[in-house]
SELO-886800 format. One line per 10 residues: number of its first residue (from 1); for each residue x, y, z of N, C-alpha, C. Coordinates in nm, 2 decimals, decimal comma. Each point is the difference from the previous one (the first is absolute). Layout:
// residues N
NUM = X:Y:Z:X:Y:Z:X:Y:Z  ...
This chain:
// residues 184
1 = 10,13:8,74:12,46:0,14:-0,03:0,01:0,08:0,12:-0,06  0,10:0,04:0,07:0,09:0,11:-0,05:0,09:-0,06:-0,11  0,00:0,05:-0,12:0,08:-0,04:-0,11:0,13:0,08:0,00  0,11:-0,06:-0,04:0,12:0,08:-0,02:0,00:0,09:-0,12  0,05:0,12:0,01:-0,01:0,10:-0,11:0,14:-0,01:-0,07  -0,02:0,00:-0,14:0,12:0,00:-0,08:0,06:0,14:-0,01  0,13:0,01:0,01:0,07:0,13:0,00:0,06:0,02:-0,14  0,03:0,13:-0,03:0,06:0,04:-0,12:0,12:-0,10:-0,03  0,01:-0,04:-0,12:0,11:-0,10:-0,04:-0,06:-0,14:-0,02  -0,12:-0,02:0,06:-0,07:-0,13:-0,03:-0,06:0,01:-0,14
11 = 0,03:-0,10:-0,08:-0,05:0,00:-0,14:-0,15:0,00:-0,02  -0,08:-0,05:0,10:-0,14:0,00:-0,02:-0,05:0,15:-0,01  0,06:0,09:0,06:-0,04:0,14:0,00:0,02:0,06:-0,14  0,07:-0,06:-0,09:0,02:0,05:-0,13:-0,07:-0,07:-0,11  -0,08:-0,10:0,04:-0,08:-0,08:-0,10:-0,13:0,07:-0,02  -0,05:-0,01:-0,12:-0,14:0,04:-0,03:-0,09:-0,11:0,05  -0,09:0,04:0,09:-0,09:-0,10:0,06:-0,11:-0,05:-0,10  -0,04:-0,12:0,03:-0,10:-0,07:-0,09:-0,14:0,01:0,06  -0,10:0,00:-0,09:-0,14:-0,01:0,04:-0,02:-0,13:0,07  -0,10:0,00:0,08:-0,05:-0,13:0,07:-0,15:-0,01:-0,04
21 = -0,05:-0,12:0,04:-0,14:-0,03:-0,02:-0,06:-0,03:0,14  -0,13:-0,03:0,00:-0,07:-0,03:0,12:0,05:-0,13:0,07  0,07:-0,08:-0,08:0,05:-0,13:0,06:0,14:0,02:0,06  0,05:0,12:0,01:0,14:0,01:0,06:0,00:-0,06:0,14  0,09:-0,09:0,02:0,00:-0,07:0,13:0,01:0,09:0,12  -0,09:-0,02:0,10:0,00:0,06:0,13:0,01:0,16:-0,01  -0,08:0,05:-0,10:0,00:0,15:-0,02:-0,05:0,07:0,12  -0,10:-0,04:0,06:-0,06:0,06:0,12:0,10:0,01:0,12  0,08:-0,11:0,01:0,10:-0,01:0,11:0,11:0,10:-0,03  0,04:0,00:-0,13:0,11:0,09:-0,04:-0,04:0,15:0,03
31 = -0,12:0,03:-0,04:-0,05:0,14:0,02:0,00:0,03:0,15  -0,05:-0,09:0,08:0,00:0,02:0,15:0,15:0,02:0,05  0,09:-0,09:-0,05:0,14:0,01:0,05:0,06:0,13:-0,05  -0,03:0,05:-0,12:0,05:0,12:-0,05:-0,04:0,12:0,09  -0,13:0,00:0,03:-0,04:0,11:0,09:0,07:-0,01:0,14  0,01:-0,12:0,05:0,07:-0,01:0,13:0,14:0,04:-0,01  0,07:-0,03:-0,10:0,14:0,04:-0,03:0,01:0,15:-0,01  -0,09:0,06:-0,08:0,00:0,14:-0,02:-0,02:0,08:0,13  -0,09:-0,05:0,08:-0,03:0,07:0,13:0,12:-0,01:0,09  0,06:-0,12:0,01:0,11:-0,03:0,09:0,12:0,08:-0,04
41 = 0,02:0,03:-0,13:0,11:0,07:-0,06:-0,03:0,15:0,00  -0,12:0,04:0,04:-0,04:0,14:0,00:0,00:0,06:-0,14  -0,05:-0,07:-0,10:-0,02:0,04:-0,13:-0,15:0,04:-0,03  -0,02:0,07:-0,11:-0,14:0,04:-0,04:-0,04:-0,08:-0,12  0,09:-0,07:-0,06:-0,03:-0,08:-0,12:0,11:-0,11:-0,01  -0,04:-0,11:-0,06:0,10:-0,11:-0,02:-0,04:-0,08:-0,13  0,10:-0,02:-0,09:-0,03:-0,07:-0,12:0,06:-0,14:0,01  -0,06:-0,09:-0,07:0,04:-0,14:0,01:0,15:-0,03:-0,03  0,06:0,07:-0,10:0,14:-0,02:-0,02:0,09:0,03:0,12  -0,05:0,09:0,09:0,07:0,04:0,12:0,01:-0,12:0,10
51 = -0,09:-0,10:-0,02:0,00:-0,12:0,09:0,04:-0,12:-0,09  0,06:0,02:-0,11:0,06:-0,11:-0,08:-0,09:-0,06:-0,10  -0,12:0,06:-0,02:-0,10:-0,06:-0,10:-0,01:0,10:-0,12  0,04:-0,05:-0,12:0,00:0,09:-0,12:-0,14:-0,01:-0,06  -0,10:0,04:0,08:-0,14:0,00:-0,05:-0,05:0,14:0,01  -0,11:0,03:-0,07:-0,06:0,14:-0,01:-0,10:0,01:0,11  0,05:0,03:0,12:-0,08:0,01:0,12:0,06:0,11:0,09  -0,07:0,09:0,05:0,04:0,09:0,11:-0,11:0,03:0,09  0,04:0,04:0,13:-0,10:0,04:0,10:0,04:0,13:0,05  -0,11:0,08:0,04:0,02:0,13:0,05:-0,09:0,03:0,12
61 = 0,05:0,07:0,10:-0,08:0,05:0,11:0,06:0,14:0,03  -0,06:0,10:-0,05:0,05:0,14:0,01:-0,05:0,07:0,13  -0,07:-0,06:0,09:-0,05:0,07:0,11:0,10:0,07:0,09  0,12:-0,05:0,00:0,10:0,07:0,09:0,04:0,14:-0,06  -0,03:0,02:-0,12:0,04:0,13:-0,07:-0,12:0,09:-0,02  -0,12:-0,03:0,07:-0,12:0,07:-0,03:0,00:0,15:0,05  0,08:0,03:0,10:0,01:0,14:0,05:0,06:0,09:-0,11  0,10:-0,05:-0,07:0,06:0,08:-0,11:-0,08:-0,01:-0,13  -0,05:-0,12:-0,02:-0,08:-0,02:-0,12:-0,14:-0,06:0,03  -0,10:0,08:0,02:-0,13:-0,04:0,05:-0,06:-0,11:-0,10
71 = 0,04:0,00:-0,12:-0,05:-0,11:-0,09:0,04:-0,14:0,03  0,10:-0,01:0,10:0,05:-0,13:0,04:-0,08:-0,06:0,12  -0,09:0,08:0,05:-0,09:-0,05:0,11:-0,08:-0,12:-0,05  0,02:-0,11:0,07:-0,07:-0,13:-0,04:0,03:-0,05:-0,14  0,12:0,04:-0,05:0,04:-0,05:-0,13:0,09:-0,12:0,02  -0,07:-0,12:0,01:0,06:-0,13:0,02:-0,05:-0,08:-0,12  0,09:-0,04:-0,09:-0,04:-0,08:-0,12:0,10:-0,10:-0,04  -0,05:-0,10:-0,08:0,08:-0,10:-0,06:-0,01:0,02:-0,15  0,11:-0,01:-0,07:0,01:0,02:-0,14:0,06:-0,13:-0,07  -0,07:-0,06:-0,08:0,04:-0,12:-0,07:0,00:0,03:-0,15
81 = 0,11:-0,04:-0,07:0,02:0,01:-0,14:-0,02:0,15:-0,05  0,05:0,09:0,08:-0,02:0,14:-0,03:0,08:0,04:-0,12  -0,06:0,09:-0,08:0,06:0,06:-0,12:-0,04:0,15:-0,01  0,10:0,08:-0,01:-0,02:0,15:-0,02:-0,04:0,01:-0,14  -0,12:0,07:-0,03:-0,04:0,02:-0,14:0,01:0,14:-0,04  0,02:0,09:0,09:0,02:0,15:-0,03:0,06:0,07:0,11  0,09:0,09:-0,02:0,06:0,09:0,10:-0,02:0,14:-0,05  -0,03:0,09:0,09:-0,02:0,14:-0,04:0,02:0,09:0,12  -0,02:0,13:-0,02:0,01:0,10:0,10:0,14:0,06:0,01  0,01:0,08:0,10:0,13:0,07:0,03:0,10:-0,09:0,07
91 = 0,12:0,02:-0,03:0,11:-0,08:0,07:0,02:0,07:0,13  0,01:-0,09:0,11:0,02:0,05:0,13:0,10:-0,09:0,07  0,08:0,06:0,09:0,10:-0,06:0,07:-0,05:-0,05:0,14  0,05:-0,12:0,04:-0,05:-0,06:0,12:0,12:-0,07:0,06  0,02:0,01:0,13:0,12:-0,07:0,06:-0,05:-0,15:0,03  0,07:-0,09:-0,07:-0,03:-0,14:0,01:0,10:-0,08:0,07  -0,04:-0,11:0,06:0,09:-0,10:0,06:-0,06:-0,13:-0,04  0,07:-0,11:0,03:-0,04:-0,13:-0,04:0,06:-0,11:0,10  -0,09:-0,09:0,03:0,05:-0,11:0,09:0,11:-0,08:-0,06  0,01:0,00:-0,13:0,11:-0,08:-0,06:0,13:0,08:-0,01
101 = -0,01:0,13:0,04:0,12:0,09:0,00:0,00:0,07:0,13  0,03:-0,07:0,11:-0,02:0,06:0,14:0,10:0,12:0,02  -0,06:0,10:0,07:0,09:0,12:0,04:0,02:0,10:-0,11  -0,05:-0,02:-0,11:0,02:0,10:-0,11:-0,14:0,06:-0,04  0,00:0,13:-0,01:-0,12:0,08:-0,05:0,05:0,10:-0,10  -0,08:0,01:-0,11:0,04:0,10:-0,10:-0,13:0,06:-0,06  0,01:0,12:-0,05:-0,11:0,06:-0,08:-0,01:-0,06:-0,13  -0,12:-0,04:-0,04:-0,03:-0,07:-0,13:-0,11:0,08:-0,06  0,02:0,04:-0,13:-0,11:0,07:-0,08:-0,08:-0,10:-0,07  -0,13:0,01:0,01:-0,10:-0,08:-0,07:-0,12:0,08:-0,04
111 = -0,07:-0,04:-0,10:-0,12:0,07:-0,04:-0,11:-0,02:0,11  -0,09:0,10:0,01:-0,09:0,01:0,11:-0,12:-0,10:-0,01  -0,03:-0,05:-0,12:-0,12:-0,08:-0,02:0,03:-0,12:-0,09  -0,07:-0,11:0,02:0,01:-0,11:-0,09:-0,12:-0,09:0,01  -0,03:-0,07:-0,11:-0,11:-0,09:0,00:0,06:-0,14:0,00  -0,06:-0,08:0,09:0,05:-0,14:0,02:-0,12:-0,09:-0,02  0,03:-0,11:-0,07:-0,09:-0,12:-0,01:0,06:-0,11:0,09  -0,09:-0,06:0,08:0,05:-0,10:0,09:-0,12:-0,09:0,05  0,04:-0,11:0,07:-0,10:-0,08:0,06:0,02:0,01:0,15  -0,11:0,00:0,08:0,01:0,00:0,14:0,01:-0,15:0,05
121 = 0,00:-0,02:0,13:0,01:-0,13:0,06:-0,11:-0,09:-0,03  -0,12:0,05:-0,04:-0,11:-0,08:-0,04:-0,01:-0,02:-0,15  0,10:0,04:-0,07:0,02:-0,01:-0,15:-0,11:0,08:-0,07  -0,03:0,12:0,06:-0,09:0,09:-0,06:0,09:0,10:-0,08  -0,03:0,02:-0,13:0,08:0,09:-0,08:-0,03:0,15:0,03  0,11:0,08:0,00:-0,02:0,14:0,02:0,09:0,08:-0,10  -0,05:0,11:-0,04:0,07:0,10:-0,08:-0,02:0,13:0,07  0,10:0,06:0,06:-0,02:0,12:0,08:0,11:0,10:-0,01  -0,04:0,13:0,01:0,10:0,11:0,00:0,04:0,02:0,15  0,13:0,01:0,02:0,05:0,03:0,13:0,09:0,13:0,00
131 = 0,00:0,08:0,11:0,08:0,12:0,01:0,04:0,02:0,14  0,07:0,10:0,03:0,04:0,04:0,13:0,09:-0,11:0,07  -0,02:-0,01:0,13:0,08:-0,10:0,08:-0,02:-0,14:-0,05  -0,12:-0,03:-0,04:-0,03:-0,14:-0,05:0,09:-0,03:-0,12  0,00:0,10:-0,09:0,08:-0,02:-0,12:0,15:-0,03:0,03  0,05:0,08:0,09:0,14:-0,01:0,04:0,04:-0,14:0,05  -0,08:-0,05:0,09:0,03:-0,13:0,06:-0,01:-0,10:-0,11  -0,11:0,00:-0,08:-0,02:-0,10:-0,10:0,10:0,00:-0,11  0,05:0,12:-0,04:0,10:0,01:-0,11:0,13:-0,07:0,05  0,03:0,02:0,13:0,12:-0,06:0,05:-0,01:-0,15:0,00
141 = -0,11:-0,05:0,05:-0,02:-0,15:0,01:-0,01:-0,05:-0,14  -0,07:0,07:-0,09:-0,01:-0,05:-0,14:0,13:-0,01:-0,06  0,09:0,09:0,02:0,14:-0,01:-0,05:0,06:-0,13:0,03  -0,02:-0,05:0,12:0,06:-0,13:0,04:-0,05:-0,11:-0,09  -0,12:0,01:-0,05:-0,05:-0,11:-0,09:0,07:0,01:-0,14  0,06:0,12:-0,03:0,07:0,02:-0,12:0,15:-0,02:0,01  0,05:-0,04:0,12:0,14:-0,01:0,03:0,07:0,13:0,01  -0,07:0,10:0,04:0,06:0,14:0,02:0,00:0,03:0,15  0,11:0,06:0,04:0,01:0,05:0,14:0,00:0,15:0,00  -0,04:0,06:0,11:-0,01:0,15:0,00:0,13:0,07:-0,03
151 = 0,11:-0,07:0,04:0,13:0,06:-0,03:0,03:0,01:-0,15  -0,07:-0,08:-0,08:0,02:0,01:-0,15:-0,06:0,14:-0,05  -0,08:0,06:0,08:-0,07:0,12:-0,05:0,06:0,13:0,06  0,10:-0,01:0,07:0,07:0,12:0,05:0,11:0,05:-0,09  0,04:0,12:0,02:0,10:0,05:-0,09:0,13:-0,08:0,00  0,08:0,00:-0,11:0,12:-0,07:0,00:0,10:0,05:0,11  0,00:0,12:0,03:0,09:0,06:0,10:-0,04:-0,06:0,14  -0,13:0,00:0,03:-0,04:-0,05:0,13:0,03:-0,15:0,01  -0,02:-0,07:-0,12:0,03:-0,15:0,00:0,15:-0,02:0,03  0,09:0,08:-0,06:0,14:-0,02:0,03:0,03:0,03:0,15
161 = -0,07:0,10:0,05:0,03:0,04:0,14:-0,05:-0,11:0,10  -0,09:-0,08:-0,03:-0,05:-0,11:0,09:0,05:-0,14:-0,04  0,08:0,00:-0,11:0,04:-0,13:-0,05:0,07:-0,09:0,11  0,08:0,06:0,08:0,07:-0,09:0,10:-0,10:-0,05:0,10  -0,10:0,08:0,04:-0,10:-0,05:0,09:-0,08:-0,12:-0,07  -0,03:0,02:-0,13:-0,08:-0,11:-0,06:0,09:-0,13:-0,01  0,13:0,01:-0,02:0,09:-0,11:-0,01:0,00:-0,07:0,14  0,01:0,09:0,11:0,00:-0,05:0,13:-0,12:-0,08:0,04  -0,12:0,05:-0,05:-0,12:-0,08:0,03:0,00:-0,13:-0,07  0,04:0,00:-0,13:0,00:-0,12:-0,08:0,10:-0,10:0,05
171 = 0,11:0,04:0,06:0,10:-0,09:0,05:-0,03:-0,04:0,15  -0,11:0,05:0,06:-0,03:-0,04:0,13:0,07:0,07:0,11  0,06:0,12:-0,03:0,07:0,07:0,10:-0,09:0,10:0,07  -0,12:0,03:-0,06:-0,10:0,08:0,07:-0,12:-0,10:0,03  -0,03:-0,01:0,12:-0,10:-0,10:0,04:-0,13:0,07:0,04  -0,11:-0,03:-0,06:-0,13:0,06:0,04:-0,05:-0,06:0,13  -0,10:0,07:0,06:-0,05:-0,04:0,13:-0,11:-0,11:-0,02  -0,02:-0,05:-0,12:-0,10:-0,10:-0,03:0,06:-0,12:-0,06  -0,08:-0,10:-0,01:0,05:-0,13:-0,06:0,03:0,02:-0,15  0,11:-0,04:-0,05:0,04:0,01:-0,14:0,07:-0,12:-0,05
181 = 0,01:0,00:-0,13:0,07:-0,11:-0,07:0,14:0,05:-0,03  0,10:-0,08:0,04:0,14:0,04:-0,02:0,04:-0,03:-0,15  0,05:0,10:-0,06:0,04:-0,02:-0,14:0,12:-0,09:-0,01  0,01:-0,07:-0,11:0,11:-0,10:-0,02:0,11:0,06:-0,08
């Protein structure tokens, strides 16, 4: 089932997401619906807060970006209760967009590597170092679990320049091509 995506201005996008356990109701169905929603919306990642659930869950399928980033070939994963435990490396800029902020792309600087602890869909624990394209997508989705949007990480000047567009999205004057939740 295609889920509606929450747009900037929706309060769930600013909440710090909560851990879940194995008994979270209908988790398999939610994961399936998140992938279906992500594909229909032409995204490469989707975090639960973006579909109105303030829980620590995100899904990724980087295959569409594998030509530019070969490390994304067959990189399809589910991350539950993810926590970054270390960030390192050089800072690099990457042009990011977000399904919750349709029509806006900005260069965001992030560190090139990080170590993440998380559970997969089978509740197997992982602690793993990520870098390259994998790291970029995951850092963006991870930020959603912390109530952070990519526009929070751009320069104050750039933020001022796009402020009217952000307000237009939050007030429903810019309509995405995919199913979304109208802000109140």
